[in-house]
N, C-alpha and C positions, 0 to 999 in steps of 0.2 A: 535569644534577645528579640524583642518585638517593639515596633513603634507604629502608630497610626500614620497613614500617608494622606496628603491632600491631593487634589486633582492635578497639581503641577508635578507630582511625584516626589515632593519634598516632605520631610517629617512634619506632622501636624500635632505633635504632642511629645511627651517624654518617652524615652527608651525604658522599657521594663525588662527585667530578667526573670525568667520562670525556671522552675526546677527541671522541667523536661518538656519536650516538644508536645507529647500527647496531652498533657495537662493544659499547656498553653492554648492549644487549638480547641480542645473540648470545652474549655471554660469560656470560649468566645463564639457561641453558635451564630450570633447575629452578624459576624464579619461578612461583608459582601464579597470580598475577594482577598485571597492570600497571595502575597508576593514573596517568592523564594527563589533560591539559586537554581534548583533542579527538582522537578517533580519526581523523576526517577529515583532521586536520592531520598526525598522526604516522604512522599505519599505512601509508598508501600509500608513504611513504619506506622503510619496512622491507620491504614486499613487493617494491619495486623492487630491493632488495638481496638478495632471496631469503630473508628472515627472516619466519617465521610466528609469530604469537602466539596462544596457546590461549584466554586469557581476559583481559579488561580491565575497567576501570571508567572510563567517560567522564564527567568532571566536568560538562561543559557540557550533555550530554544529561540527566544526573541533575538538574541545576539546573532545566531546563525542566520536568521531571516534578514536581519538588517545588514549584515556583512554581504550577503548575497545581493541585496538590493543595491548596495554601493559598489558592486562589481569586485568584491574582495573575497570571492569563493576560495576556500582552502586556508584562509587565515584561522588561527585558533579561535574557538568560539566560547571557551570556558569563561566563567565570571572572573577568574584570576587573570586571564589574558585580556579581557575587556578593561579591568582595573589597571593593568600594567600599561595599556595603551593610553589611558587617561593621564597617567603619571609620566608618560614617555620613558618608561622603564623597560628593561628587557622582557619580552613577551614569552611566557612559558608555552611549551607545546601542550596540546590537549593530551590527556591520558589515552591510551589505546582503547578501542571499543571493548566493552565487557564481553568476555568469552561466554558462549552459551553454556548454561549449566542444566543438563537434562534433569527434569523433575523438580527443579528449584522453584520456589515461590518468592524468593527474595533476591536481594542484590548483595549477598554476602561476599561475593568475589569481585565486586566493583573496585577498581583501583582508587586509592585514596586521592581526592582532588586536592589541588594546591589551596592552602588556606587563604581566605579573603576576610579581612576584618569587617565588622558590621558596618562601619562608616564607609568602607570601600564598596560594599554591596549597595548601599544607599546611593552613592555617587554614580555607580554604573546604571542603576535603575533610572535615576533622574536624567542622565545623559541619553539613555534610550528613549525616554519620552521626548526629548528635544529632537533626536534623530527622526522619530516618527513624523514630526511636524515639517521636516525638510523634504519629505518624499512628495512625489507628484500628487498623490491622493492620500493624504494623511489618515482620513477616516477608514479607507479600505485597508491600509497597512496596519492600523490598530486592530481592525477586525481580524486580519490574518494572524497576527500574533496571539490575539485572544483565542481564535479557533485552534491554533496549534497547541496552545496551553491546554485547552479543553480536550484535545485529542490525547494529550499525555495523561490526563486524568482517566479517560476512557480506557486507554491501554493498561494502566495500572489496575483498574477495576477488572478488566478481562484477564489479566495475568493472575489476579487473585482468585477469580471465580473458576477459571479453567473451562475448557470445552469438555462436556460430558463424553466419556469414552468407555465403552464396554470391552475390556481386555479379553473376556471369554469369546465374544463375538469376533473380535479381531483374529484370535487364534484359530477359530473355526474357518474364517475366510482364508487364512493362510494355508491351512491344511487342504481346503477345497481346491485352491489354485495351485499350490506348490507341492503338495504331497508331504511325505514324512521328511523330517530333518535327519541328516546323517551326523554321526558323532564327529567332532573336530571342527565344526563350523563350515564344512564344505557345502556345495550347492545341494539344495533339496532334490528329492527324487524326480519331480516333474521336469526341472531344469536339466538334470543329468540325462533324462530320456530324450528331451528335445535336442540337447547337444549331440547325442548319438545319432539322431535323425539327420541333423545337419551334416555331420561327418559322413554318414552313409550316402547322402545325396551327392556329395562331392567325390566320394570314393577314397577319401583319405582323412586323417584327423585334422579337424578345424576347431579353433577356439571361438565360438560365436560371441563371447564377451569381448573379443579383441577386434575392433573394426579393421585394423590393418591386415589381420589374418584372414578376415572374410573377403576383403577386397582382393587379396592375392589369390584366394581360392577361386573367386569368380574369374579372375584373369586367366588362371590356369585352365579353367573350363571354357575359355574363349569368350567371356562376357566382360565388357568394360563397365565398371561402375565407379563413380567418383566418391561415393560415400555409402553408408549403410542406413541412411534415412529411410523411413517407411515409404514415403511417396516414390522414391527412386526404386526401391526394391520391388514395389508392386507393379512396376512396368516391365519386369523381367520374367520371362517364361523359363523357370528352372525349378526342379523339385526341392531345392534347398530353401526357396523363398518362404513358403508357408511355415515350416517349423522355425525358421530364423526370425520371422516377424513375431510369432508367438513367444519365442524365447526372449526376445528383446523386451517385450511388454512385461512378461513375468519377472525378468531379471531386474527391471526398474522397481517393481513392487518389492521384490525381495531385499534389494539394497537400500531403498529409500523408506519403506514402511514394513519391513519384515520383523522377525522375532526380536532381533537386537534393538531395533527402533522401539518396539513396544516396551521392552524392558527398560530402556533408557529414559523414555519420555512420558510414560503414563504412570501416574501415582494416584492412588486413592480414587480411581475412577475419573481422573481429569487429566487433560493434556494442556500444558502451559508452555507455549513456545517463546514467550518474551517478545511481545509486539513492540515495534519501533515506528511510531508515527513519523511520516515524512522521511523514511529511511532512504528514499531515492530523491534525486534532484527535482523530479516533477511533483513531489509531495506524496506519492504513493507509499503505502506502508510496506515494511519488510518485517522479518522476525529474526530473532537471534539464533534460530535453528529449528530443527524438527520438521521442516517442510510443511508448515501449517498452511501456506498459501497455495500449495500444490497437492492437495489430498485427492488421490484417484477416486473415481466414483465408486468402485467396488469396495474400497476401504471405508467409504463413508457409511457403510452399513454398521460400522462399529461406533459411529457417532450417534448415540441414542439418549433420549431424555430419561431422566430419573422416573421412577414409578409415580404416576399421577401427574407428571409434568409433560410439557410439549416443547418442541422446537418450532419457533416461528422463523421461517427462512424467507428472506425478502431480497429480491433482485431488482435493482433500478432498471427501468425499461429504457433502452437506447439512451443511456445517460449522456455520453459525449456529444452526439448530435444535438441533443436538447441544450447542452451547455453552449455549443457553438451558436445556436440560435440566440441565446440570452446575451452572450458577450459581443456578438457581431451586430445585434440590433437589426438584423435583416427582417423587414416586415413580412415578407413571404414565408421565410423559414420559421419565424415566430408563430405565424398563424398555423403552420403545419404542426408545430410542437405544442400547440395550445389545447391538445386533446389527449386523453388517456390511451387511446387506441394505438395500434401499430403505426409508428411514425413512418416507416419505409413504405407502407402501403399508401398512406396519404401523400407522401412525396412522389410516388410513382404515378398517382392519379393526376398530379399537377404538372409533372415535367417529363415523364417517361412512358406515356401511353399505357399506363397500367402495369408496366414491367417492374415488379418489385425488386428483382435481383439486380437489374441495371441501376435502379435508384439507390440501392444499398451500396453497390460498388462505387457509384459516383460520389456519394457523400463520404464514405470512408476513404476513398481515394483522395478527396480534397484534404481530409484531416491528416492522412498518413503519407501523402506525397506520391501517389501512383499517377504519374503524368505521362505515360507512354501507352501505345497500343489502344485497347478499348478504354482504358482508364482516361486517356486524353480526350477521346470522343465523348465519354460520359461527363467528364469535367466541363467540357464546353457547353453541354446542355444545362448543367447545373449552374454555370456562370450566367447564362442568359436569364434564368428564372430567379436566381438568388445571388445577385451580384455582390451585395455587401458581405454575405457570409464567406464567399470564395475570396473576396478581396482581403478579408480579415486574416485568413490563414496565408494567403499569398504575401501580404505585407510582413507577417511574422517570418516566413521563409526567407524573404529578401533581407530582412534585418539580420537573420542568422548568417546568411551567406556573406554579408558585409562585415561580420564580426561584432555587430552591435548587441547589446543586452536585450533580451526579450522577457516580458513579464506576463504572469497570469493576470486575470481581472483584478484580483486583490493585491498583487504585488510580489508574489513569489517569482524569483528571478532565475533564469537559466544561466549556467556558467558561461564565461566568455570563451571564445575560440582558443584552442591550444596556442600558447605563446602570448595571449593577451592578458592573462591573469597574473597575479603576484606569486602564485605557487609554481612548483616545478614538476608537478605530476600531471599526466594527461589521463583522460578517460572519465566516463560517466558511469555511475552504478547502474546495473541493469534495470530496465523498466518492465520486466516481464512478470512482476509480482513474485519474484523469487525471495529467498531468505538470507541474502548476503547482508551482514551488518554493515551499516554505513553512517552511523550517527556522527562519530568523531572523524570518520574517514571520508568526508565529503571531498570530492576531487575537483580542482578548479578548472580543468580544461575539457575540451571535447575530444572524443576518442579518435577522431580522424581530422586531418587538415583539409580534407576534401570539402570544398565550400558547398557543393550540392548536398552532401551527406549532412552537413550541419544545418542547411536550410530545411531538409526533411525533418530533422529533430526539432527545430524551433517551431516549424509549422504545427507539429503535433503537440509540442510542449504547451502552447497557449491554451489548447483545448483540454488535454489530459491534466495539466496542472490546475486549471480552473475547476475541472471536475473533482480533483483531489481536495481543493479548498472547500468546494460545496459539501463534499462528504464529511469533512471535519465538522461543519456546522450541523449537518444532519445528525451526526453522532452526539453532538452537544445537546441538541434539541431532544433527541430520543432519551438521552440519559436523564435530562430534567423531567421529561414526561413520565418516566417510570419511577420517580421518587414516591415512596409510600407503597409501592408494589413489591412483591417478592421476585418479580422478573429480574433477570440479569443478562446484560450483554455478554456474549461468550465468544463471538467470532466476527471478524470483519476483513474483507478485502475490497478492492476499489469500487465494486458495484454491488456488493452483497453483504448483508448483515444477518446474524443469527441471534435471536433472543431465546433464552431458556426460561420457561415460566410455568407456573401451575396451570393445569388445563383450564381452570375457570377464569384465568386472566388472558387467555390466548387472543380472544377477539378484541379485547381492549388494547393489547399490544399491536395487533394488526392495524387498528385505527391510529394508534400513536405513531407508528412508522410512517404511514401515509401523511399524517399531519406534519410530522417532522420534516419530511422531504419537501413539502410545499413551503414550510416556514424557512427552511434552509435556502431555497431558491429565492425567496423574497429578500432575505437578509443579505445574501451574497450578491445578487444581481439587480436588486431594486424591483420596482413594480413592472413586470412584463407579463404578457399573456402565457409565457412558457410554463407548462406543467412538468412536474417531476414525479410520475407515478411509479408504483412498484407492483411487481407480481409476487404475491405472497402465498406461502403454503404453511399450514399447521400440521406438523407430522411428528411421529415418534422417533423416526430415524432420518438422518440427513439425506441418505440415499433416496428416500421416497419423495424428496422435494422436486425432483426434475425427471 
C-alpha cells in the first residue's frame, strides 16, 4: 500500500495498492524519499531485485532517536509500540535482536514484527513529525533522523556487496601463523608448541588459555600478577612471559578469525557481517557478528580487491578533536582545525612549546576525562588557550554527574543515569567498536551509579556521538557521489571507510571521499573553518593501507 505524503506528514493523495513491493518502487523512480517502517525489513528485498533507493525515512529508527531525546531510553521502539502508545493501548515488547546468520545476505531469520495497519503507520509518522518540532533544535533533529535512515541504506548496501575476502590467502596466513591443524578441532601445532614452552618455563603443566591458571602459576613462582594483560606481563622478568604473550596473540586469531570463522563467514569471496548503524548509544556502528570491526592487521592480508579492482581505504584525520572544535565553536581550536595537516602538531605549536605528545594527551584527556597527574597539568594549559572547547566537555561532564540528559550536536541523547529512566535494566552497550548486537536491546541506564564515571561518559559522549552523526552524513554524501559508478561501499567503522572500485575509478573515489567529508562537516555543524580531511590509500590488499 502506498500514498503520497505532504510536508506535514499527512496523506496528500489516494492510497494505492500494488501487486508487490518491487513493482511499486521500481515504477516510481522519481519519488524523492520513501517512508517505511523498517529499512532492514524492506530494502534488502529491493536490492535483491536490483532496485536502488536514493533516500528513505525509517520510522522505527526515528522512533528510537525520538524516544531517546525524550529521556525514554529502553521503551519499545517498534512501529507497533509507537502506534500502541498513540492509542493508549498495551505496548508490545520489541522482538529480540536478529541472531547473526553466518554467510547470510538476507534477513530470513528476522522475527516477525507485530502487524501495524497502514493507517496506523501513517499516524505514527505524522506524530513523529510533530515530535520533531517540539525538540530544542527541530532542524538538527530532522537531520539526525534523516542521517540515521541514510545510514541504514548504506548498511544494507554493504551487507549486499560484502567485503572482498580471499579464503585461500586467509588459509595461507593461518598456516603461516598457527601451523597444521590437528584432527578433532584441537589447538593447532604452533599453539600446542607454545603451550609446552609456557609449561616448561614454569616447571609444571599450565593452561595458557586459562588466565586463572596462569596467575596461579606465577604466584607459585613467587611473582604476583593481577591479570594476564600484555602490558602487565611485559613488566615481569620470567621465561614464561615471551611464549605466553605470543600464545595469547595467536590464540585470539585462532578463536576469532581461524578456520572455523572462515568457514562460517566467508561465502563466494565475500564477508557479510550484518552492519548495525547506531548499534551503540553514542551512534557508533556494530555488527551482528563475525568480528568485522576488529580485524587483526595480519588477517587483513585476506581482504583483497577483485582482479582489476582496487580498495580505496580512507581514515578521517583526528576526527574527534576536529568535531570538538566544530561543536564548541572555540575560535582558537577552530583555527587549529582549519588545516589538513597534523592537528596535534599545530596544537603543540600554539600551547605546548612544540611538544606534540603533550598536546595530544591534553586534548584527548579533555575528551576522555583524564583529569589527574600529568593529564590535569596538560588540561590546565589547554583550558588557558582553548577555554570554550574545554568548557564544552566540562559542561557535558557536569550534566552527566547531575543525572541530566546530554545530547550530541544534532540531538542524539545519552541514556539517563541508572534509576532515572523508565526501564529496569542498567548498562550501556560497549563503545569499543565491538560486534555486540544492540538495536532492539538499547539499555536505559548507565553501567555505574558512580557520578564521576557517568561524567566521564557524557564528556566523551558529546564528542564521540557528534562524530558518529557526522559519519552518517559522510556516508550518505559518499553514497550519492558514487551513483553511476561501479564503485561500492564495502566497509565502515567510526573513522574509516573502504570503497571497492575498478582501478580506473580509484582517483575519482578518492576525490569523492574528501568532498563528502567536507560536505558532511558543513551540513552537520554549519559554516565553520574546521576541515575534515582524510588519509587515503589505493591498494590491492587492506593490509597494505597502513
